[in-house]
Wavefront OBJ file of the C-alpha trace (Angstrom):
o trace
v 39.910 4.910 17.592
v 40.339 4.391 13.938
v 37.370 3.977 11.637
v 37.503 1.249 9.545
v 35.643 2.013 6.021
v 33.130 -0.561 4.962
v 32.885 -1.998 8.329
v 29.386 -3.372 8.823
v 27.678 -2.377 12.048
v 24.318 -2.902 13.791
v 21.958 -0.928 15.750
v 18.636 -1.821 17.652
v 16.460 -0.352 20.239
v 17.832 -0.132 23.908
v 17.851 -2.981 26.110
v 15.059 -1.080 28.375
v 12.781 -0.393 25.586
v 13.300 -4.128 24.128
v 12.535 -5.546 27.541
v 9.424 -3.429 27.720
v 8.068 -4.332 24.284
v 8.682 -8.040 24.904
v 6.760 -7.809 28.220
v 3.846 -5.948 26.268
v 4.186 -8.659 23.689
v 3.953 -11.393 26.249
v 0.642 -9.918 28.104
v -0.934 -9.610 24.531
v -0.124 -13.324 23.771
v -1.613 -14.350 27.272
v -4.604 -12.168 26.555
v -5.241 -13.993 23.084
v -4.834 -17.498 24.657
v -7.481 -16.832 27.523
v -9.836 -16.660 24.242
v -9.050 -19.956 23.027
v -11.339 -22.872 22.713
v -14.132 -24.404 20.513
v -17.296 -23.433 20.403
v -19.549 -25.148 22.909
v -23.025 -24.002 23.292
v -24.439 -24.365 26.900
v -28.164 -24.445 26.116
v -30.632 -26.125 23.550
v -32.392 -22.963 23.090
v -31.854 -21.952 18.953
v -31.758 -18.088 19.675
v -29.248 -18.607 22.692
v -27.235 -20.783 20.483
v -26.954 -18.224 17.921
v -26.165 -15.413 20.298
v -23.332 -17.477 22.001
v -22.037 -18.273 18.617
v -21.724 -14.765 17.592
v -20.201 -13.924 20.988
v -17.515 -16.593 20.317
v -16.841 -15.519 16.978
v -16.029 -11.995 18.038
v -14.013 -13.515 20.768
v -11.933 -15.052 18.026
v -11.801 -11.985 15.993
v -10.123 -10.381 19.109
v -7.797 -13.145 19.813
v -6.440 -12.871 16.125
v -6.084 -9.105 16.653
v -4.116 -9.570 19.925
v -1.833 -12.043 18.629
v -1.012 -9.810 15.706
v -0.211 -6.845 17.851
v 1.966 -8.991 20.038
v 3.854 -10.243 16.855
v 4.428 -6.706 15.851
v 5.929 -5.732 19.248
v 8.150 -8.696 19.026
v 9.289 -7.881 15.585
v 10.277 -4.214 16.750
v 11.894 -5.304 19.925
v 13.990 -7.797 17.903
v 14.555 -5.712 14.926
v 18.161 -4.994 13.847
v 19.369 -2.300 11.584
v 22.518 -2.529 9.574
v 24.654 0.099 8.652
v 28.335 1.259 7.660
v 30.197 4.389 7.648
v 30.680 6.409 4.458
v 33.893 6.368 2.875
v 35.982 9.134 3.985
v 36.743 10.838 0.945
v 32.777 11.076 -0.092
v 32.340 12.282 3.509
v 34.546 15.056 3.358
v 33.277 15.996 -0.100
v 29.683 16.180 1.149
v 30.483 18.049 4.369
v 32.666 20.793 3.025
v 30.414 21.426 -0.099
v 27.269 21.474 1.971
v 28.969 23.708 4.454
v 29.515 26.331 1.845
v 25.576 26.079 1.250
v 25.123 26.888 4.895
v 24.051 23.265 5.829
v 25.810 21.229 8.355
v 25.982 17.519 7.624
v 27.079 14.773 10.195
v 26.741 10.930 10.953
v 26.968 9.935 7.141
v 26.404 6.347 6.571
v 24.813 3.633 4.439
v 21.769 1.822 5.892
v 20.836 -1.498 4.497
v 16.913 -2.078 4.188
v 14.893 -5.579 4.399
v 15.030 -5.807 0.659
v 19.099 -5.319 0.334
v 18.997 -1.981 -1.019
v 21.360 0.689 0.646
v 20.158 4.082 1.475
v 22.429 7.308 2.815
v 21.484 8.351 6.245
v 22.777 11.664 7.823
v 22.013 14.457 10.272
v 21.541 18.106 8.848
v 21.202 21.671 10.390
v 21.319 25.144 9.271
v 21.885 28.569 10.859
v 19.694 30.035 8.262
v 16.750 31.827 9.710
v 14.061 30.633 7.124
v 15.564 27.120 6.691
v 16.215 25.018 3.708
v 14.066 22.561 1.753
v 15.333 19.078 2.583
v 14.602 17.931 -1.092
v 16.971 20.901 -2.306
v 19.480 19.417 0.084
v 18.941 15.908 -1.357
v 19.469 17.344 -5.074
v 22.549 18.843 -4.116
v 24.104 15.434 -2.451
v 22.827 13.732 -5.582
v 24.922 15.884 -7.696
v 27.973 15.365 -5.472
v 27.633 11.823 -5.454
v 26.573 11.729 -9.311
v 23.421 9.418 -7.996
v 19.786 10.096 -8.295
v 18.729 10.233 -4.731
v 15.255 11.305 -3.193
v 14.058 12.166 0.171
v 12.387 9.327 2.200
v 8.853 10.012 2.860
v 9.472 9.770 6.853
v 12.216 12.432 6.531
v 11.589 15.951 7.768
v 10.490 18.152 4.888
v 12.877 21.095 6.058
v 16.441 21.486 7.233
v 16.203 23.709 10.269
v 18.476 24.850 13.035
v 17.839 21.809 15.159
v 19.802 18.720 13.903
v 17.405 16.078 12.404
v 18.138 12.952 10.788
v 17.309 12.411 6.909
v 17.304 9.400 4.720
v 18.150 9.602 0.869
v 16.749 6.676 -1.041
v 17.950 5.866 -4.786
v 15.258 6.402 -7.226
v 13.301 3.473 -8.115
v 13.505 1.749 -11.395
v 10.060 2.407 -12.646
v 8.156 5.342 -12.475
v 4.203 5.088 -12.456
v 1.066 7.308 -13.306
v -2.548 7.033 -12.066
v -5.587 7.953 -13.686
v -9.245 7.484 -12.793
v -12.766 7.919 -14.337
v -16.103 7.324 -12.697
v -19.876 7.988 -12.954
v -22.554 7.468 -10.472
v -25.624 5.241 -10.725
v -28.443 7.202 -12.472
v -30.844 7.141 -9.681
v -28.445 8.058 -6.990
v -26.392 11.325 -6.214
v -23.649 9.591 -4.373
v -21.366 6.762 -5.756
v -21.164 3.537 -3.795
v -17.547 3.193 -5.131
v -14.688 4.487 -3.785
v -10.762 4.513 -4.585
v -7.593 5.416 -3.020
v -3.807 5.745 -3.816
v -1.464 5.173 -0.967
v 2.529 5.667 -1.374
v 3.358 4.690 2.538
v 7.081 4.537 1.316
v 9.080 5.532 -1.717
v 8.731 2.938 -4.461
v 5.865 1.274 -2.997
v 2.574 2.198 -4.616
v -0.784 0.927 -3.482
v -4.224 1.640 -5.662
v -7.311 0.141 -4.140
v -11.158 0.224 -5.464
v -14.001 -0.666 -3.235
v -17.306 -1.296 -4.278
v -20.193 -1.120 -1.803
v -23.012 -3.177 -1.500
v -26.065 -1.743 -3.245
v -25.876 2.001 -4.098
v -25.974 5.439 -2.431
v -24.715 6.834 0.851
v -24.895 3.348 2.583
v -22.725 1.776 -0.173
v -20.422 4.667 -0.080
v -19.959 4.738 3.571
v -19.257 0.904 3.554
v -16.675 1.111 0.810
v -15.314 4.274 2.230
v -14.665 2.487 5.515
v -13.104 -0.146 4.174
v -10.480 1.649 2.302
v -9.996 4.107 5.317
v -9.070 0.813 7.262
v -6.869 -0.462 4.918
v -4.873 2.815 4.745
v -4.547 3.169 8.249
v -3.064 -0.325 8.575
v -0.774 -0.336 5.626
v 0.597 2.984 6.807
v 1.174 1.470 10.347
v 3.226 -1.005 8.639
v 1.008 -4.010 8.636
v 1.755 -6.323 5.597
v -0.984 -6.629 3.173
v -2.120 -9.991 3.935
v -2.653 -9.341 7.312
v -4.293 -5.887 6.670
v -6.895 -7.415 4.455
v -7.694 -10.010 7.179
v -8.175 -7.552 9.801
v -10.469 -5.445 7.789
v -12.370 -8.513 6.562
v -12.971 -9.434 10.585
v -13.969 -5.810 11.215
v -16.866 -6.131 8.830
v -17.736 -9.597 9.954
v -18.053 -8.515 13.292
v -20.825 -6.082 12.396
v -23.050 -9.043 11.688
v -24.846 -7.001 9.013
v -26.412 -8.512 5.987
v -25.811 -5.546 3.586
v -22.257 -4.519 4.908
v -20.204 -6.396 2.542
v -18.073 -4.025 0.292
v -15.515 -5.471 -2.185
v -11.945 -4.803 -1.974
v -9.572 -4.621 -5.081
v -5.954 -3.953 -4.333
v -2.955 -3.468 -6.341
v 0.407 -3.020 -4.880
v 3.368 -2.207 -6.802
v 7.230 -2.216 -5.894
v 8.813 0.363 -8.057
v 12.183 -0.898 -7.433
v 11.860 -4.428 -8.404
v 8.919 -4.266 -10.875
v 6.717 -6.722 -8.827
v 3.051 -6.148 -9.052
v 0.389 -8.250 -6.533
v -3.158 -8.098 -6.861
v -5.482 -9.094 -3.843
v -9.215 -9.370 -4.590
v -11.869 -9.719 -2.214
v -15.105 -10.006 -4.284
v -13.760 -7.619 -6.811
v -14.273 -7.746 -10.731
v -11.475 -8.693 -12.759
v -8.368 -6.255 -13.747
v -6.718 -6.387 -16.793
v -2.839 -5.991 -17.841
v -2.181 -4.298 -21.146
v 1.382 -4.668 -22.981
v 2.503 -4.675 -26.448
v 1.995 -8.562 -26.717
v -1.675 -8.327 -25.734
v -4.260 -7.914 -22.707
v -4.296 -10.425 -19.889
v -7.388 -10.895 -17.634
v -6.609 -11.220 -13.933
v -9.332 -12.491 -11.792
v -9.820 -14.468 -8.665
v -13.326 -15.887 -7.427
v -14.147 -15.270 -3.864
v -16.869 -13.314 -1.941
v -16.703 -9.801 -0.654
v -15.538 -8.610 2.776
v -17.251 -9.713 6.126
v -19.086 -12.502 4.558
v -17.132 -15.325 6.422
v -15.065 -14.874 9.544
v -11.626 -15.700 7.475
v -10.909 -14.539 4.255
v -8.744 -16.675 1.867
v -7.172 -14.319 -0.748
v -4.658 -15.615 -3.220
v -2.413 -13.132 -4.432
v -2.065 -12.848 -8.444
v 1.601 -11.583 -8.962
v 3.195 -10.130 -12.069
v 6.589 -8.672 -13.210
v 6.085 -5.327 -14.896
v 7.689 -4.140 -17.712
v 8.442 -0.891 -19.516
v 5.038 0.446 -21.074
v 2.630 -1.860 -19.054
v -0.751 -0.618 -18.132
v -3.097 -2.035 -15.101
v -6.668 -1.490 -15.486
v -8.675 -1.865 -12.171
v -12.767 -1.485 -12.410
v -15.651 -2.055 -10.189
v -18.283 -4.629 -11.575
v -20.758 -2.000 -12.978
v -18.061 -1.509 -15.907
v -18.015 -5.292 -16.459
v -21.799 -5.460 -16.438
v -21.949 -2.563 -18.980
v -20.559 -4.822 -21.474
v -23.028 -7.693 -20.667
v -24.566 -7.692 -24.356
v -20.919 -8.058 -25.779
v -19.620 -10.561 -23.580
v -18.650 -9.113 -20.160
v -14.760 -9.511 -19.497
v -14.061 -10.638 -22.989
v -15.715 -7.419 -24.471
v -13.569 -5.389 -21.763
v -10.489 -7.275 -22.839
v -11.011 -6.435 -26.701
v -11.808 -2.836 -25.865
v -8.772 -2.267 -23.831
v -6.506 -4.029 -26.719
v -8.082 -1.574 -29.176
v -7.008 1.481 -27.165
v -3.799 3.554 -28.410
v -3.716 6.261 -25.915
v -0.751 6.465 -23.623
v -1.995 8.740 -20.820
v -3.358 6.545 -18.001
v -6.427 9.515 -17.476
v -7.336 9.331 -21.244
v -7.117 5.474 -21.263
v -9.672 5.544 -18.280
v -11.859 8.136 -19.645
v -11.875 6.095 -22.955
v -12.875 2.775 -21.341
v -15.616 4.613 -19.437
v -17.245 6.094 -22.557
v -16.918 2.897 -24.160
v -18.849 1.128 -21.262
v -21.536 3.819 -21.382
v -21.872 3.385 -25.423
v -22.101 -0.457 -24.609
v -24.840 0.023 -22.003
v -26.887 2.205 -24.284
v -26.214 5.281 -22.514
v -27.937 3.752 -19.308
v -26.006 3.821 -16.107
v -27.628 0.987 -14.130
v -24.510 0.769 -11.637
v -21.998 2.967 -10.227
v -18.903 2.716 -12.630
v -15.284 3.329 -11.428
v -11.912 2.587 -13.317
v -8.568 3.119 -12.326
v -5.523 3.003 -14.573
v -1.877 2.709 -13.572
v 0.823 3.294 -16.277
v 4.394 2.195 -15.483
v 7.555 3.170 -17.398
v 11.262 2.393 -16.841
v 13.079 5.326 -15.161
v 16.773 5.357 -16.525
v 17.827 7.732 -14.022
v 17.101 5.418 -11.194
v 19.553 2.816 -12.228
v 22.913 2.078 -10.180
v 24.034 1.839 -6.617
v 24.771 4.239 -3.870
l 1 2 3 4 5 6 7 8 9 10 11 12 13 14 15 16 17 18 19 20 21 22 23 24 25 26 27 28 29 30 31 32 33 34 35 36 37 38 39 40 41 42 43 44 45 46 47 48 49 50 51 52 53 54 55 56 57 58 59 60 61 62 63 64 65 66 67 68 69 70 71 72 73 74 75 76 77 78 79 80 81 82 83 84 85 86 87 88 89 90 91 92 93 94 95 96 97 98 99 100 101 102 103 104 105 106 107 108 109 110 111 112 113 114 115 116 117 118 119 120 121 122 123 124 125 126 127 128 129 130 131 132 133 134 135 136 137 138 139 140 141 142 143 144 145 146 147 148 149 150 151 152 153 154 155 156 157 158 159 160 161 162 163 164 165 166 167 168 169 170 171 172 173 174 175 176 177 178 179 180 181 182 183 184 185 186 187 188 189 190 191 192 193 194 195 196 197 198 199 200 201 202 203 204 205 206 207 208 209 210 211 212 213 214 215 216 217 218 219 220 221 222 223 224 225 226 227 228 229 230 231 232 233 234 235 236 237 238 239 240 241 242 243 244 245 246 247 248 249 250 251 252 253 254 255 256 257 258 259 260 261 262 263 264 265 266 267 268 269 270 271 272 273 274 275 276 277 278 279 280 281 282 283 284 285 286 287 288 289 290 291 292 293 294 295 296 297 298 299 300 301 302 303 304 305 306 307 308 309 310 311 312 313 314 315 316 317 318 319 320 321 322 323 324 325 326 327 328 329 330 331 332 333 334 335 336 337 338 339 340 341 342 343 344 345 346 347 348 349 350 351 352 353 354 355 356 357 358 359 360 361 362 363 364 365 366 367 368 369 370 371 372 373 374 375 376 377 378 379 380 381 382 383 384 385 386 387 388 389 390 391 392 393 394 395 396
């Protein structure tokens, strides 16, 4: 049968798997519905009412999680992947050239993602005893197609005798570098602040800071748990908003008064330049660019205070040479004598360093000077520098 170039094709999970996933989803939906209903105490005893209320709230949390899992199963069951075969001329070029390097290439096609970008999907194998780096193979194909391609994070690291599927993605429009600086409260040996950097997929960077309630090991445990849960949920494919809600309910369910860490999350799409902040009880952040420094803040309470958290995203479009500053409230408080956020804004505006790590260290030194050398609270600073990547332009 003749293959038509540029013919759009689709693929999805098998009918058997689709039916099983839908069946599982229906079961979770039904289980979630069993927890529906308003709170109605069956006693006049105050202590008993509080106990029943807590049980009802935990059931509502479970209902929400079951509903979300059912939704994810339904989405996977109904997901349709769009692809089209690669042009015969390009296909023959890659197959023959890679064969000379000891690599067999098959099933070359373009796959379109949810954001409309096309990636190259192919199968590779080799007879070489030691295998070949998949990154090296991606570089070879980049040269052949005159495009800057990079191996997806989900692709195997090596090309081996057994054929495996690989995805080559176009380099992002922007590149980002991060830098961190931190100091522990003077009466403690462990910082109650924690930070994390996550790249669940190419071109999607997430930087997070969490400040635990109080200080010391208890605060460090709470903030570390918040970030660990966020990382697991984001890596599993949950959306940022849903992940924040689930982490919040996890802390709310514990019912502990001191167990309320903050969450400061910055998500960057390095392909589009979109940047989104989500703050749950977190200190202000700052965007530094040639035209000045902008304060980014959102007033709400830390994780676990209420059963549901209403977090409004702060969205920005990034430009070449932008810097994003995230920090715990210990940094802001260090500038209390000079005007809190206003003083931090002025300090950032006067900085001329370009390396994110140097900027973070410089701001921390200024905070310590402003506080008279005292460290009354944990301080953590994260700086993200963003620059345009000219090599990442163009289409596949």
